[in-house]
Structures are given as C-alpha cells and as structure tokens.
TIKE-158909 format. One line per field, with one value per residue (C-alpha): residue number from 1; residue in three letters; x, y, z. Coordinates in Angstrom, 1 decimal. Layout:
TIKE-158909
k [NUM:...]
r [ALA:...]
u [X:...]
v [Y:...]
w [Z:...]
***
This chain:
TIKE-158909
k [1:2:3:4:5:6:7:8:9:10:11:12:13:14:15:16:17:18:19:20:21:22:23:24:25:26:27:28:29:30:31:32:33:34:35:36:37:38:39:40:41:42:43:44:45:46:47:48:49:50:51:52:53:54:55:56:57:58:59:60:61:62:63:64:65:66:67:68:69:70:71:72:73:74:75:76:77:78:79:80:81:82:83:84:85:86:87:88:89:90:91:92:93:94:95:96:97:98:99:100:101:102:103:104:105:106:107:108:109:110:111:112:113:114:115:116:117:118:119:120:121:122:123:124:125:126:127:128:129:130:131:132:133:134:135:136:137:138:139:140:141:142:143:144:145:146:147:148:149:150:151:152:153:154:155:156:157:158:159:160:161:162:163:164:165:166:167:168:169:170:171:172:173:174:175:176:177:178:179:180:181:182:183:184:185:186:187:188:189:190:191:192:193:194:195:196:197:198:199:200:201:202:203:204:205:206:207:208:209:210:211:212:213:214:215:216:217:218:219:220:221:222:223:224:225:226:227:228:229:230:231:232:233:234:235:236:237:238:239:240:241:242:243:244:245:246:247:248:249:250:251:252:253:254:255:256:257:258:259:260:261:262:263:264:265:266:267:268:269:270:271:272:273:274:275]
r [MET:LYS:SER:GLY:VAL:GLN:TYR:VAL:ASN:ILE:PRO:ASP:ASN:ARG:ALA:PHE:HIS:PRO:LEU:GLN:SER:ASP:THR:VAL:ASN:VAL:GLN:LEU:GLU:ALA:THR:GLY:TRP:GLN:LEU:LEU:PHE:SER:THR:LEU:ARG:SER:VAL:ARG:PRO:THR:ILE:GLN:VAL:ASP:LEU:SER:GLY:LEU:GLN:SER:ARG:ASN:TRP:ILE:VAL:LEU:SER:ASN:GLN:ILE:GLY:PHE:ILE:ASN:ARG:GLN:PHE:PRO:GLU:ASN:GLN:ARG:VAL:MET:SER:VAL:THR:PRO:ASP:THR:LEU:TYR:PHE:ASP:PHE:SER:LYS:GLN:THR:GLU:ARG:LYS:VAL:PRO:VAL:LYS:ALA:LEU:TYR:ASN:LEU:GLN:PHE:SER:LYS:GLN:TYR:ASP:VAL:ILE:ASP:LYS:LEU:ARG:ILE:SER:PRO:GLU:TYR:VAL:THR:ILE:THR:GLY:PRO:LEU:GLU:ASP:VAL:VAL:GLN:ILE:GLU:ARG:TRP:GLU:THR:ASP:THR:ILE:ARG:TYR:THR:ASN:VAL:ASN:SER:ASN:VAL:HIS:THR:VAL:VAL:ASP:LEU:LYS:GLN:ASN:GLN:ARG:ALA:ASN:ILE:ASN:VAL:TYR:PRO:THR:SER:VAL:GLU:VAL:ASP:ILE:PRO:VAL:GLY:GLU:VAL:THR:GLU:LYS:ILE:LEU:GLU:VAL:PRO:LEU:LYS:ALA:GLU:ASN:ALA:LYS:GLN:PHE:SER:SER:VAL:LYS:LEU:LEU:PRO:GLY:LYS:VAL:LYS:LEU:THR:VAL:ILE:VAL:SER:LEU:ARG:ASP:PHE:THR:LYS:VAL:THR:ALA:ASN:THR:PHE:GLU:ALA:VAL:VAL:ASN:MET:ASP:ASP:TRP:ILE:GLU:ASN:ASP:VAL:ARG:SER:LEU:PRO:VAL:ILE:ILE:THR:GLN:MET:PRO:ASP:PHE:CYS:LYS:LEU:VAL:LYS:ILE:GLU:PRO:GLN:ASN:VAL:ASP:PHE:PHE:VAL:ARG:LYS]
u [-188.6:-187.2:-187.4:-186.3:-188.8:-188.6:-191.2:-192.7:-195.3:-194.2:-196.6:-195.2:-194.4:-194.9:-191.8:-192.4:-190.5:-191.2:-192.1:-190.9:-188.0:-187.2:-187.7:-190.8:-191.6:-193.1:-194.9:-194.6:-196.5:-194.2:-192.5:-190.0:-187.1:-188.2:-188.4:-185.0:-183.4:-185.1:-183.6:-180.1:-179.9:-177.1:-178.9:-181.8:-184.9:-186.8:-190.5:-192.0:-194.7:-197.0:-197.3:-199.8:-202.4:-200.4:-202.0:-205.0:-203.7:-200.5:-200.6:-200.4:-202.2:-200.1:-202.8:-204.5:-201.4:-201.0:-201.7:-199.2:-196.6:-197.3:-196.4:-192.9:-192.3:-191.9:-195.2:-194.4:-194.3:-197.3:-197.2:-199.8:-199.1:-196.7:-195.9:-196.4:-199.6:-199.8:-197.0:-197.2:-195.5:-194.9:-195.2:-193.1:-192.2:-189.7:-186.4:-183.2:-179.5:-176.3:-173.7:-170.2:-169.7:-167.1:-165.7:-164.9:-162.3:-160.4:-157.7:-155.1:-151.9:-149.1:-145.8:-144.5:-147.8:-150.2:-152.6:-150.5:-153.0:-156.5:-159.4:-161.4:-165.2:-167.8:-170.1:-168.5:-171.9:-175.3:-178.7:-180.7:-184.3:-186.6:-187.8:-185.7:-185.0:-183.5:-181.8:-179.8:-178.3:-176.6:-173.1:-172.0:-173.0:-170.8:-170.4:-170.4:-166.8:-164.6:-162.7:-159.8:-156.8:-153.3:-153.7:-150.7:-152.3:-155.0:-158.4:-161.4:-164.9:-168.5:-169.8:-173.3:-174.0:-174.7:-178.3:-180.5:-181.2:-184.0:-187.2:-188.0:-184.7:-184.1:-180.7:-179.8:-177.8:-177.5:-174.0:-170.8:-167.5:-164.4:-160.7:-158.1:-154.5:-152.2:-148.4:-145.1:-143.8:-140.5:-138.8:-137.1:-135.1:-135.1:-133.5:-136.0:-135.2:-136.9:-138.9:-140.1:-143.7:-145.1:-141.6:-142.1:-141.8:-138.2:-135.3:-133.9:-134.7:-132.0:-133.1:-130.8:-130.7:-131.9:-133.0:-134.9:-134.6:-137.9:-138.4:-141.4:-143.1:-143.4:-144.4:-141.6:-143.4:-143.1:-139.7:-137.8:-140.7:-140.8:-138.1:-137.3:-139.1:-142.4:-142.4:-142.6:-141.5:-142.1:-142.0:-144.5:-142.9:-146.3:-145.6:-142.7:-144.4:-147.6:-146.3:-142.6:-141.4:-137.6:-137.8:-140.2:-142.0:-141.6:-144.8:-145.1:-147.5:-147.0:-146.4:-147.3:-150.6:-150.2:-146.9:-146.8:-144.6:-142.8:-140.3:-139.1:-135.6:-135.4:-139.0:-138.2:-135.5:-133.7:-133.8:-132.3:-134.1:-133.0:-135.5]
v [-105.7:-102.3:-101.4:-98.5:-96.5:-95.9:-93.5:-94.3:-92.6:-89.2:-86.4:-84.0:-80.5:-80.9:-80.5:-82.5:-83.0:-86.2:-85.3:-88.6:-91.0:-92.9:-96.2:-98.0:-101.2:-104.0:-106.8:-110.1:-113.3:-116.2:-119.4:-118.9:-119.9:-117.4:-114.6:-115.6:-115.4:-112.1:-110.7:-112.0:-110.4:-107.8:-105.5:-103.6:-104.4:-101.6:-101.3:-99.1:-96.6:-95.2:-91.4:-90.9:-90.0:-86.8:-85.1:-84.3:-84.5:-84.3:-87.8:-91.4:-94.3:-97.4:-99.8:-98.9:-100.1:-103.5:-105.4:-103.4:-103.8:-107.6:-108.1:-106.9:-109.9:-113.6:-115.6:-117.4:-114.1:-111.9:-108.2:-107.8:-104.1:-101.2:-98.7:-95.8:-96.3:-92.7:-90.8:-87.0:-84.7:-81.0:-79.2:-76.2:-74.3:-76.2:-74.5:-75.4:-75.0:-75.8:-77.8:-79.1:-82.7:-84.8:-87.7:-90.8:-93.2:-96.3:-97.0:-99.8:-98.4:-100.1:-99.8:-96.2:-94.6:-92.4:-89.5:-86.4:-83.5:-82.3:-84.3:-82.7:-83.1:-82.1:-80.6:-79.4:-78.6:-80.3:-78.8:-80.2:-79.4:-80.0:-78.3:-75.4:-76.9:-80.0:-78.4:-76.0:-78.9:-80.4:-78.9:-81.4:-84.4:-87.5:-89.9:-93.7:-94.9:-95.2:-98.5:-99.7:-101.9:-101.8:-98.1:-96.5:-93.8:-91.1:-92.3:-90.9:-92.2:-91.4:-92.1:-92.0:-89.8:-91.6:-92.7:-90.2:-91.3:-88.7:-89.2:-85.5:-84.4:-84.5:-84.1:-83.2:-84.4:-87.9:-88.6:-86.7:-87.1:-87.5:-87.2:-88.4:-87.4:-90.3:-90.3:-91.9:-91.0:-91.3:-90.6:-87.3:-86.4:-82.8:-80.9:-78.4:-75.7:-76.2:-73.4:-72.9:-71.9:-70.1:-69.1:-65.3:-65.5:-66.7:-64.5:-67.4:-71.0:-73.3:-76.5:-79.5:-80.2:-77.1:-79.0:-82.2:-84.6:-85.4:-88.3:-87.7:-89.2:-86.8:-87.0:-87.0:-84.1:-82.0:-83.3:-80.0:-77.9:-79.6:-78.0:-77.3:-74.0:-75.7:-77.3:-75.9:-77.9:-76.7:-77.6:-76.3:-74.8:-75.1:-78.9:-78.2:-75.5:-77.6:-81.1:-80.7:-82.9:-83.5:-83.4:-81.9:-83.7:-82.3:-81.2:-80.6:-77.7:-77.0:-79.3:-79.4:-81.0:-84.6:-85.0:-87.9:-87.8:-91.1:-90.3:-87.5:-87.7:-87.1:-87.2:-85.5:-82.8:-81.5:-77.8:-75.1:-72.0:-68.7:-66.8]
w [-33.1:-33.9:-37.6:-39.7:-41.8:-45.5:-47.0:-50.4:-52.6:-51.3:-52.4:-55.0:-54.2:-50.4:-48.2:-45.0:-41.8:-39.6:-36.1:-34.6:-34.8:-38.0:-36.1:-35.0:-33.0:-35.0:-33.2:-35.2:-34.9:-35.7:-34.3:-31.5:-33.8:-36.5:-33.9:-32.5:-36.0:-36.7:-33.5:-34.2:-37.7:-37.6:-40.1:-38.8:-40.9:-42.7:-43.4:-46.2:-45.2:-47.9:-47.6:-50.4:-47.6:-46.9:-49.9:-47.6:-44.0:-41.9:-40.3:-41.3:-39.5:-39.7:-38.6:-42.0:-43.8:-42.0:-45.2:-47.2:-44.4:-44.1:-47.8:-47.0:-44.6:-45.2:-45.4:-42.1:-40.2:-39.6:-38.5:-35.6:-34.9:-35.3:-32.5:-32.7:-34.7:-36.0:-37.6:-37.7:-40.2:-40.3:-43.6:-44.6:-47.7:-49.9:-50.3:-52.2:-51.5:-53.3:-51.3:-52.3:-53.2:-51.3:-53.2:-51.1:-52.4:-51.3:-53.8:-53.6:-55.4:-57.2:-55.5:-55.3:-56.6:-54.7:-55.0:-55.8:-56.2:-55.4:-56.8:-59.6:-59.3:-61.9:-60.9:-57.7:-56.2:-56.2:-55.5:-52.6:-52.0:-49.1:-45.8:-44.7:-41.2:-42.8:-45.8:-43.6:-41.7:-44.8:-45.4:-48.1:-50.0:-50.3:-53.2:-53.0:-52.3:-55.4:-55.3:-57.6:-57.1:-58.6:-59.5:-61.3:-63.4:-63.1:-62.2:-64.1:-63.2:-62.9:-59.4:-57.9:-54.9:-51.7:-51.4:-49.7:-46.2:-45.8:-47.9:-47.6:-49.3:-53.0:-54.7:-58.3:-60.1:-58.7:-60.1:-60.7:-62.6:-60.5:-61.6:-59.1:-60.1:-59.4:-59.9:-58.9:-55.5:-53.7:-50.3:-49.6:-46.5:-45.2:-42.3:-40.9:-38.3:-34.9:-33.3:-29.7:-29.2:-26.1:-25.1:-24.7:-20.9:-21.2:-22.2:-24.3:-25.2:-26.7:-28.3:-28.7:-31.6:-33.3:-36.4:-37.0:-39.9:-41.7:-44.1:-46.3:-49.3:-52.2:-55.9:-58.5:-60.1:-56.9:-55.7:-56.2:-54.9:-51.5:-49.5:-45.8:-46.1:-46.9:-43.4:-39.9:-36.9:-33.3:-29.7:-27.2:-24.1:-22.3:-22.2:-19.9:-17.8:-17.3:-17.2:-16.2:-18.9:-19.4:-23.2:-25.6:-28.5:-32.0:-33.6:-37.4:-37.8:-41.6:-44.5:-48.2:-49.3:-50.6:-48.8:-46.3:-43.2:-42.6:-39.8:-37.5:-36.1:-33.2:-32.0:-28.8:-28.1:-25.0:-24.1:-21.9:-20.8:-19.4:-17.4]
***
C-alpha cells in the first residue's frame, strides 16, 4: 500500500532536503476484507516518521520505527515492513526568503454584488526558511480558501496560510488579514472600435462592422470611468492567412480590472483586404 510521509520531531536549526520520494510502500498484515477497504480508500494514507535521529546522522532506518508506525494503524492491521527501509537526507545551510501572499476565496454574492477592487493583504509578504534548493522554488504562499455566502459588503477576515506540505520549510507568520472590497455592480453597454492586427502586408483592411458592442458588468462606483477607451478589440489577420477563414473572431485584448465581459456583438466580423 502506498503511503505519504509526514516528518515529525524535526531537529532544530538543521535545514534538510529528502533525497527520495515523499511516498513509501507499506506492507500490512490484515484480513482480506480489511486490505480491500484500505486499498479502496480515496485518500492516500500518511505515516509519520520520527526524524530525531538526524541530530547525529543523515539517514533514518524505518525498520527501527516499526513500533511507532504500527501505533498509527488500527489494532487489526499490522505493519510488517516499509520500503524503502532507509531514508536519506541532504543537509545544507538554512536560508530565508520573503514571498508574496496569495489570498484564495470562494464567495457567494447577493444579487448584483461582486468584488470591485484589488484585495488588501496584511502582511503582503511572509518569510520562509529552509534549504536554499527548496526555498528558491517557492514564488508565493497561498492562504486557506475564504468562504462566505450572501455577501453584499466588504469582507474583512483573518485567514491561516495553507498548511506547509514540506517538513523542511517553515513560514512566518502563519496567518494574515485580508480585506476584499465588495460593491454593487450593474451592466453597461459600450461601442468599441475594432482594429486589425498583423495587417501591415496589406495596403488596407476594411472590417464590417468597424465597431463591436460590448456588454460588461461594472461596479456602480466605476460606472463613469469605464468607457470605450478603456477597452481594445482586435481581429488577427493571421487567422485568415493561415486558416483561410471567411470571418474573423473578435478578441478583447484590453479591459479594466474587475470588469466582467458578458457579451460581444458580433462575435465574428467580415472583412475586405486590398493587397
């Protein structure tokens, strides 16, 4: 049975890097039905491995921890062996780095409400410490998912950072404050001029129609700020050159943040070119 590995009793002030996979094969002794149910479980089991022995060496022998591992399983199941039996670790100088926090959220809004501006996170950065080869691979740190229903006003909450999946990485602080600006939104219809991209090889390109109608969702606060000039709509002439299409799809290449596109009319346009 494949099991994940969770490290416990990690030595202080030693940055380590596992030199093998984070999964092991556990051989169990149990009845046929018990083994079948263990195999059918959708969640991969996890065993704890005691790393206190790393104070004086760079390997752990799992056969010496069979008693400790057995106490993590039901009494009617017995761990016979774990493969590989020896886990090796590489030690390096501990380093630290600041990375930005990314807040995850799943909000259910009241009718005509939505997020209308950038989230504010405090602190914006957290400090991670661990081996250099692991720390440099971490570009950001996510929070647990913020969940609320019937939201119709700003959200302010304290949320924990996602649980560390690597035992050799520490993060501080372990929680942040998050402010999510929420406001009333409405539809707005705009006529945006249409441009032809990759058309330099032609003396002229005429698009029919020359404008498209966009239906967007905007906040009441920004209703007057969102104008046709804040959008860019284009067609790519390479679509015709490479694929010989009869009409070109409209592509929106620029639009304001926190503005949702509902509809483009028309979605495809005709064209005439002069070489």
